[in-house]
C-alpha positions as CSV (number, residue, x, y, z in Angstrom):
1,X,10.4,29.2,-8.3
2,X,13.4,29.2,-10.5
3,X,13.3,28.0,-14.1
4,X,15.2,24.8,-13.4
5,X,12.9,23.8,-10.5
6,X,10.4,20.9,-11.0
7,X,6.8,21.4,-10.9
8,X,7.3,18.8,-8.2
9,X,8.6,21.1,-5.7
10,X,5.2,23.2,-5.4
11,X,3.5,19.8,-4.7
12,X,2.7,19.5,-0.8
13,X,2.7,16.5,1.0
14,X,-0.3,14.3,0.0
15,X,-3.0,13.5,2.7
16,X,-3.6,9.5,3.0
17,X,-7.0,9.8,1.4
18,X,-5.7,12.0,-1.4
19,X,-2.9,9.5,-2.0
20,X,-5.5,6.4,-2.0
21,X,-7.6,8.6,-4.6
22,X,-4.6,9.3,-7.0
23,X,-3.1,6.0,-6.7
24,X,-6.5,4.3,-7.4
25,X,-6.7,6.6,-10.7
26,X,-3.1,5.2,-11.6
27,X,-4.0,1.5,-11.1
28,X,-7.4,1.7,-13.1
29,X,-5.7,3.5,-15.9
30,X,-3.3,0.7,-16.6
31,X,-5.5,-2.5,-15.4
32,X,-9.1,-1.4,-16.8
33,X,-8.2,1.4,-19.5
34,X,-12.0,0.8,-21.0
35,X,-13.4,2.4,-18.2
36,X,-11.0,5.2,-17.4
37,X,-11.7,8.1,-16.9
38,X,-13.3,7.0,-14.0
39,X,-16.9,8.1,-12.8
40,X,-17.2,9.1,-9.1
41,X,-19.1,5.9,-8.1
42,X,-16.2,3.5,-9.8
43,X,-13.4,5.6,-8.1
44,X,-15.2,5.2,-4.6
45,X,-15.6,1.4,-5.3
46,X,-11.8,1.3,-6.1
47,X,-10.5,3.2,-3.4
48,X,-12.4,1.1,-0.8
49,X,-11.4,-2.5,-2.3
50,X,-10.7,-5.0,0.3
51,X,-8.0,-6.4,-1.7
52,X,-4.7,-5.1,-2.8
53,X,-4.9,-2.2,-0.7
54,X,-2.7,-1.4,2.6
55,X,-4.3,0.1,4.6
56,X,-8.0,-1.1,3.8
57,X,-10.0,2.0,3.8
58,X,-14.1,2.6,4.0
59,X,-14.2,6.4,2.4
60,X,-17.3,8.0,2.3
61,X,-18.3,9.9,-1.0
62,X,-17.9,13.3,0.6
63,X,-14.3,12.4,1.3
64,X,-13.4,11.5,-2.3
65,X,-14.8,14.3,-3.7
66,X,-13.1,16.7,-1.3
67,X,-9.9,14.6,-2.0
68,X,-10.5,15.1,-5.6
69,X,-10.9,18.9,-5.6
70,X,-7.8,19.1,-3.7
71,X,-5.7,17.0,-6.2
72,X,-7.3,18.9,-9.1
73,X,-5.9,22.4,-7.6
74,X,-2.4,20.5,-7.4
75,X,-2.4,19.7,-10.8
76,X,-2.8,15.9,-10.2
77,X,-6.3,15.2,-11.3
78,X,-8.5,16.3,-14.4
79,X,-12.1,16.2,-14.7
80,X,-14.0,15.6,-17.7
81,X,-17.7,16.3,-18.3
82,X,-18.7,14.2,-21.3
83,X,-21.6,11.7,-21.2
84,X,-23.9,11.3,-18.1
85,X,-21.4,11.7,-15.1
86,X,-18.3,13.4,-14.7
87,X,-15.1,11.3,-15.1
88,X,-11.7,11.8,-13.5
89,X,-8.2,11.0,-14.5
90,X,-4.8,11.8,-13.2
91,X,-1.8,13.6,-14.4
92,X,0.9,12.0,-11.9
93,X,3.8,11.7,-14.4
94,X,3.5,15.3,-15.8
95,X,3.1,16.7,-12.4
96,X,6.1,14.9,-10.6
97,X,8.3,14.6,-13.7
98,X,8.9,11.1,-13.5
99,X,8.9,8.2,-16.2
100,X,6.3,5.4,-16.4
101,X,8.3,2.9,-14.5
102,X,8.9,5.2,-11.5
103,X,5.1,6.2,-11.9
104,X,4.0,2.6,-11.3
105,X,6.4,1.8,-8.5
106,X,5.3,5.1,-6.7
107,X,1.5,4.1,-7.4
108,X,2.0,0.7,-6.0
109,X,3.6,2.0,-2.8
110,X,0.7,4.3,-2.3
111,X,-1.9,1.5,-2.8
112,X,-0.1,-1.3,-0.8
113,X,2.2,0.4,1.4
114,X,6.0,-0.5,1.9
115,X,7.3,-3.5,-0.2
116,X,10.6,-5.0,-1.2
117,X,11.7,-4.6,-4.8
118,X,10.7,-8.1,-5.5
119,X,7.2,-7.7,-4.1
120,X,6.9,-4.4,-6.4
121,X,7.9,-6.4,-9.4
122,X,5.4,-9.1,-8.9
123,X,2.7,-6.7,-8.0
124,X,3.5,-4.4,-11.0
125,X,2.6,-7.5,-13.5
126,X,-0.8,-5.7,-14.5
127,X,0.6,-2.2,-14.5
128,X,4.1,-2.6,-16.3
129,X,6.4,-5.6,-16.7
130,X,9.9,-5.0,-15.3
131,X,12.7,-7.1,-16.9
132,X,14.0,-8.0,-13.7
133,X,14.5,-6.9,-9.8
134,X,17.6,-5.2,-10.6
135,X,15.6,-2.7,-13.1
136,X,13.2,-2.2,-10.2
137,X,15.8,-1.4,-7.9
138,X,17.4,1.1,-10.4
139,X,14.3,3.2,-10.7
140,X,13.8,3.1,-6.8
141,X,17.6,4.3,-6.4
142,X,16.9,7.0,-8.9
143,X,13.8,8.2,-6.9
144,X,15.7,7.9,-3.9
145,X,18.7,10.1,-5.1
146,X,16.6,12.4,-7.0
147,X,18.0,16.1,-6.5
148,X,16.5,18.8,-4.7
149,X,16.0,20.8,-7.9
150,X,13.7,18.2,-9.3
151,X,11.7,18.2,-5.9
152,X,13.9,15.7,-3.9
153,X,13.5,12.1,-2.9
154,X,10.3,10.4,-3.6
155,X,10.8,7.0,-1.7
156,X,12.8,5.8,1.4
157,X,14.5,2.6,1.6
158,X,13.8,1.3,5.0
159,X,16.2,-0.6,7.2
160,X,16.3,-4.3,7.4
161,X,13.5,-5.9,9.3
162,X,14.8,-8.5,11.6
163,X,14.7,-11.8,9.8
164,X,13.7,-10.4,6.6
165,X,16.2,-11.2,3.6
166,X,15.0,-7.9,1.7
167,X,14.7,-4.4,2.8
168,X,11.3,-2.7,2.2
169,X,10.8,0.6,0.5
170,X,8.2,3.5,1.3
171,X,7.0,6.3,-0.5
172,X,7.5,10.0,0.7
173,X,4.4,11.6,-1.2
174,X,2.5,11.9,2.1
175,X,5.6,13.4,3.5
176,X,8.4,12.0,6.1
177,X,7.7,8.5,7.2
178,X,7.9,6.8,10.7
179,X,10.9,4.6,10.0
180,X,10.6,2.8,13.5
181,X,7.0,2.4,12.6
182,X,7.7,1.0,9.2
183,X,10.8,-1.0,9.7
184,X,9.0,-4.2,10.4
185,X,5.8,-5.7,8.5
186,X,2.6,-5.6,10.6
187,X,1.5,-8.8,11.5
188,X,-0.7,-10.5,9.2
189,X,-4.2,-11.5,10.0
190,X,-3.2,-15.3,9.0
191,X,-0.5,-15.0,11.6
192,X,-2.9,-13.7,14.5
193,X,-5.6,-16.3,13.6
194,X,-2.9,-19.1,13.9
195,X,-1.8,-17.6,17.1
196,X,-5.6,-17.7,18.3
197,X,-6.1,-21.3,17.0
198,X,-2.9,-22.3,18.8
199,X,-4.2,-20.5,21.9
200,X,-7.4,-22.3,21.9
201,X,-6.1,-25.8,21.4
202,X,-3.9,-25.2,24.4
203,X,-6.8,-24.6,26.7
204,X,-8.7,-27.4,25.1
205,X,-5.5,-29.6,26.1
206,X,-5.2,-28.4,29.4
207,X,-9.3,-28.9,30.1
208,X,-8.8,-32.4,29.0
209,X,-5.8,-33.1,31.1
210,X,-7.8,-32.0,34.2
211,X,-10.7,-34.2,33.2
212,X,-8.4,-37.2,32.9
213,X,-6.7,-36.6,36.0
214,X,-10.1,-36.3,37.8
215,X,-11.3,-39.5,36.4
216,X,-8.4,-41.5,37.2
217,X,-8.2,-40.0,40.9
218,X,-11.7,-41.4,41.0
219,X,-10.9,-44.9,39.6
220,X,-7.7,-45.1,41.9
221,X,-5.5,-44.9,38.8
222,X,-2.6,-42.7,37.6
223,X,-2.7,-40.8,34.5
224,X,-0.1,-42.6,33.0
225,X,-2.1,-45.9,33.6
226,X,0.4,-47.3,35.9
C-alpha cells in the first residue's frame, strides 16, 4: 500500500451481520451516549430491533460475537474490559477516513437500507441535524465520487423507481449491489395487508351476491327487485 492510499482500501466488503453490528454501534453512540460503549447484551438487542431496521434480523449471540471479532481485526471495533462486562465501540470514521456527516449517512444506509436524500435527512435527526436536503445530497455526491486513492465510492445512486419522485441511495460497504433488485422499494407490510383486505371483501361481496340471487330465484323475484 502506497503512503497516499487511504486505510479504507484495505477494508474488505462487510458481511450483512458485520454491517448490522457496526451500524448499531454507530447509532447508539449518537442516540444513547450514556450507555456507550455497549455491552454484548445491549448490542444484541440493538441489532435485533424490530423498528428502524431494514431488514429486520434475528441474530444469535454467537453471530454477533463472531462479527465483533472480524470487525476488531479490521480496525472497525474496539473492546474495553472495565466494569463487570466487556464493552464495544466503533472506529468507523477513523478507519474509512470520512467526516461525521458522511459517517451518519453510511450508518443509516446500513441500518435502514436504500433511502432518498429526504428520508436520510429525516432519519438522521437524532444522529446529526443536516441544514437541508441539499447538504445531504452534497455529502452523498462526495461519497459516490470518492477517489480510488481514498478507497473508491462508498454509496451508489439507484435508478429512479417507476412512479417515484426521488432516487434512492444505497451503501457499498458490503460490496457491489444488485441495482435491479434495489431499483424499487419492496412492497410494505401495510400494502400487502391492504391487498389482502380488498381480496377478502371482494370474496364476501361475491358470496352475498350469490345468496341474494338464490333467494330471489326462490321467491320468483329478480335481484334488482323488478
